[in-house]
GUDO-679615 format. One record per residue (C-alpha): residue in three letters; x, y, z. Coordinates in steps of 0.02 Angstrom, whole numbers, plus 50000, padded with zeros to 5 digits. Layout:
<pts>
+--------+-------+-------+-------+
| rodren |    px |    py |    pz |
+--------+-------+-------+-------+
|    ALA |     X |     Y |     Z |
...
+--------+-------+-------+-------+
</pts>
This chain:
<pts>
+--------+-------+-------+-------+
| rodren |    px |    py |    pz |
+--------+-------+-------+-------+
|    ALA | 50318 | 49952 | 50472 |
|    GLN | 50483 | 49927 | 50375 |
|    LEU | 50520 | 50122 | 50372 |
|    ASP | 50492 | 50111 | 50564 |
|    ARG | 50659 | 50024 | 50581 |
|    PHE | 50764 | 50158 | 50519 |
|    LEU | 50822 | 50288 | 50657 |
|    PHE | 50823 | 50440 | 50563 |
|    LYS | 50772 | 50518 | 50392 |
|    VAL | 50898 | 50655 | 50352 |
|    LEU | 50849 | 50771 | 50204 |
|    ILE | 50994 | 50785 | 50087 |
|    ALA | 50978 | 50902 | 49942 |
|    TYR | 51039 | 50869 | 49775 |
|    PRO | 51227 | 50925 | 49730 |
|    GLU | 51238 | 51090 | 49635 |
|    ARG | 51268 | 51070 | 49446 |
|    ASP | 51460 | 51088 | 49445 |
|    GLN | 51463 | 50944 | 49588 |
|    GLU | 51354 | 50823 | 49494 |
|    CYS | 51448 | 50850 | 49332 |
|    GLU | 51612 | 50802 | 49437 |
|    ILE | 51522 | 50655 | 49497 |
|    VAL | 51481 | 50591 | 49327 |
|    ARG | 51665 | 50637 | 49270 |
|    ILE | 51732 | 50526 | 49404 |
|    HIS | 51600 | 50385 | 49406 |
|    GLY | 51504 | 50389 | 49249 |
|    HIS | 51615 | 50264 | 49156 |
|    LYS | 51596 | 50130 | 49286 |
|    ALA | 51459 | 49995 | 49278 |
|    VAL | 51480 | 49943 | 49450 |
|    SER | 51513 | 50025 | 49623 |
|    PRO | 51687 | 50035 | 49677 |
|    SER | 51759 | 49899 | 49801 |
|    LEU | 51778 | 49959 | 49980 |
|    GLU | 51967 | 49948 | 49959 |
|    GLN | 51960 | 50072 | 49818 |
|    PHE | 51898 | 50212 | 49939 |
|    ASP | 52050 | 50208 | 50041 |
|    ILE | 51964 | 50217 | 50195 |
|    THR | 52039 | 50183 | 50373 |
|    PRO | 51934 | 50137 | 50533 |
|    ALA | 51896 | 50269 | 50643 |
|    CYS | 51878 | 50155 | 50785 |
|    ASP | 51868 | 49969 | 50824 |
|    LEU | 51729 | 49857 | 50900 |
|    SER | 51789 | 49878 | 51077 |
|    PHE | 51764 | 50066 | 51060 |
|    ILE | 51586 | 50038 | 50998 |
|    VAL | 51550 | 49931 | 51131 |
|    LYS | 51596 | 50063 | 51256 |
|    ALA | 51517 | 50197 | 51173 |
|    TRP | 51353 | 50099 | 51178 |
|    GLN | 51370 | 50071 | 51370 |
|    ALA | 51401 | 50252 | 51392 |
|    VAL | 51243 | 50294 | 51299 |
|    THR | 51137 | 50157 | 51396 |
|    ASN | 51200 | 50252 | 51557 |
|    VAL | 51131 | 50419 | 51509 |
|    ARG | 50998 | 50461 | 51631 |
|    LEU | 50830 | 50489 | 51556 |
|    THR | 50705 | 50545 | 51699 |
|    ASN | 50520 | 50496 | 51713 |
|    GLU | 50472 | 50676 | 51658 |
|    MET | 50589 | 50662 | 51494 |
|    ILE | 50504 | 50486 | 51464 |
|    GLY | 50332 | 50563 | 51481 |
|    TYR | 50387 | 50704 | 51364 |
|    ILE | 50437 | 50576 | 51230 |
|    VAL | 50286 | 50471 | 51256 |
|    ASP | 50170 | 50622 | 51245 |
|    LEU | 50253 | 50682 | 51077 |
|    ILE | 50222 | 50509 | 51003 |
|    ARG | 50056 | 50489 | 51057 |
|    THR | 50010 | 50666 | 51004 |
|    THR | 50060 | 50613 | 50830 |
|    ARG | 49919 | 50487 | 50836 |
|    ASP | 49795 | 50611 | 50880 |
|    HIS | 49840 | 50744 | 50754 |
|    PRO | 49717 | 50785 | 50628 |
|    SER | 49853 | 50812 | 50488 |
|    LEU | 49914 | 50641 | 50510 |
|    GLN | 49834 | 50483 | 50433 |
|    VAL | 49957 | 50364 | 50543 |
|    GLY | 50048 | 50422 | 50692 |
|    ALA | 50207 | 50359 | 50773 |
|    SER | 50231 | 50181 | 50850 |
|    PRO | 50296 | 50139 | 51024 |
|    ARG | 50462 | 50083 | 50931 |
|    ALA | 50462 | 50261 | 50876 |
|    ALA | 50461 | 50324 | 51057 |
|    ASN | 50612 | 50197 | 51095 |
|    MET | 50711 | 50258 | 50955 |
|    LEU | 50690 | 50441 | 51001 |
|    ALA | 50743 | 50402 | 51182 |
|    SER | 50904 | 50310 | 51123 |
|    ALA | 50944 | 50439 | 50997 |
|    SER | 50924 | 50583 | 51127 |
|    ARG | 51030 | 50490 | 51240 |
|    ALA | 51161 | 50467 | 51118 |
|    LEU | 51154 | 50659 | 51078 |
|    ALA | 51169 | 50701 | 51272 |
|    ILE | 51345 | 50606 | 51262 |
|    LEU | 51397 | 50699 | 51111 |
|    GLU | 51357 | 50857 | 51203 |
|    GLY | 51457 | 50806 | 51351 |
|    ARG | 51310 | 50765 | 51474 |
|    ASP | 51254 | 50610 | 51553 |
|    PHE | 51073 | 50659 | 51556 |
|    VAL | 50949 | 50708 | 51424 |
|    ILE | 50861 | 50874 | 51413 |
|    PRO | 50714 | 50934 | 51309 |
|    ASP | 50821 | 51012 | 51179 |
|    ASP | 50897 | 50853 | 51142 |
|    VAL | 50724 | 50770 | 51105 |
|    LYS | 50672 | 50930 | 51009 |
|    PHE | 50833 | 50931 | 50911 |
|    LEU | 50791 | 50756 | 50853 |
|    PHE | 50611 | 50745 | 50837 |
|    GLN | 50594 | 50778 | 50653 |
|    ALA | 50720 | 50670 | 50585 |
|    THR | 50675 | 50532 | 50700 |
|    MET | 50484 | 50550 | 50658 |
|    ARG | 50467 | 50609 | 50471 |
|    HIS | 50468 | 50430 | 50394 |
|    ARG | 50360 | 50354 | 50537 |
|    VAL | 50193 | 50459 | 50519 |
|    LEU | 50084 | 50477 | 50363 |
|    LEU | 50013 | 50633 | 50312 |
|    ALA | 49837 | 50638 | 50290 |
|    PRO | 49782 | 50673 | 50105 |
|    GLY | 49668 | 50812 | 50147 |
|    ALA | 49810 | 50892 | 50241 |
|    GLU | 49930 | 50870 | 50099 |
|    LEU | 49794 | 50949 | 49979 |
|    GLU | 49787 | 51102 | 50095 |
|    GLY | 49981 | 51123 | 50088 |
|    GLU | 50031 | 51035 | 50251 |
|    THR | 50200 | 50945 | 50258 |
|    THR | 50260 | 50820 | 50372 |
|    ASP | 50382 | 50925 | 50443 |
|    LYS | 50267 | 51076 | 50482 |
|    VAL | 50148 | 50946 | 50572 |
|    LEU | 50296 | 50887 | 50681 |
|    GLU | 50340 | 51059 | 50709 |
|    GLN | 50155 | 51089 | 50771 |
|    ILE | 50172 | 50944 | 50888 |
|    LEU | 50331 | 51012 | 50958 |
|    ASP | 50244 | 51176 | 50999 |
|    GLN | 50089 | 51087 | 51069 |
|    VAL | 50165 | 50966 | 51190 |
|    ALA | 50245 | 51055 | 51346 |
|    ALA | 50418 | 51014 | 51378 |
|    PRO | 50479 | 50964 | 51547 |
|    ARG | 50568 | 51108 | 51656 |
+--------+-------+-------+-------+
</pts>
């Protein structure tokens, strides 16, 4: 339930050896994390921009067919034999919101199936639990989620 509150689980590989040596060279002598001021970060936007962006996302059209597609994907996670725990209704809401945001980034005011497909694994991989038997057979969460994407027909 706690992981369900995170929007995505993005897989990030470890750095190359040389990169990791550089990280240690720069930060290996510090006992604590640097303060925000030490990062010399300048804001990319202000609160009013964020509010406007959020309003734009909420105005992105999500048709009943797209809602049905999202719900069918989520419900299929609950019935898949390789998953011990499927995704929650909150997962459907998060996938819908993320798909709306992606549509905006792609310059559209409507969600298409490819938006949902693109975000499905990152949005679901921490919300479902692989069954022990499936894990023994070499299944992975990403493989199962890919099977679900293949299994559930997208609207046209």
